[in-house]
N, C-alpha and C positions, 0 to 999 in steps of 0.2 A: 504494499500500500504506500501510496505517496503522502508526503507530509501534508500538502494542501487539503487531500481527501481525508486525511486524519483531523485536521483542525477543523475542516468544515462539519465532519460528523460529530466532534466534540461540541462545537457550538451549537448544533442543532439537538442535541440531546440534553445539553444544560439549559437551552431554552424551552425545550418541551417539558423539562421537569419542572422548572420555576413556573412555567404556564399551569401545569397540572396541580402545583401546591397552591397557587393563586386561585385557582377556580374551585379548589376543595375548600380552602378557608372560607372563601365567599359565600358559598353554598352553606357552610357550618354556620356562620355568621347570621344569616338568612333565617335558618332554620331554628336557632336557639335565641335569636334577638326578640326584644319585645314586639308583641303583636299590636297594630294600630287598632285602637278602640273603635267599635262601630257605632259612634255617637253621632248625633245630629247637631248642628250648630244654629242657634237662634240668635237674634237680634230683635231687642224689644223697640217697638215703634213710638212707644211713649218716652221712655227714658234713654233710650240708646245702648242699655247694658248688653253687653254680647256673653252667652252662656252655652253650654252644652246640655243635652238630655239623651235619653235612651233611643236607640234607633226604631224602635216600635211605637213611639210618640208622633202623631200628627201635628198636635198643637201643645204646647208647653207654657207653664205660667212663669212670669218674671219673678225671680226671687227677690227683686229690689221694689217693684211698684204693684206686681200682682196681674198684670195685664197677660191675656193669651196672645200667643205669638205663632207665626207659621214659620217653619225651618228657612234658612237661606239656603239658596240653589246656586252652587259655584259653576 
């Protein structure tokens, strides 16, 4: 085997191993990382307070002034 071929093979194997480690660690981080909460965001039309509530709630009462509000659509 020639030296340039050996260097190319070494470089390819090293980059492949580093890529595999990077992909594995990213998959592991996503699997064990905190899950995004399934909350809905509400903004009070009376006082402007922004708050969250459960995903199954269609209208939520503002904790500051008590007005019922619709969720914000992003």
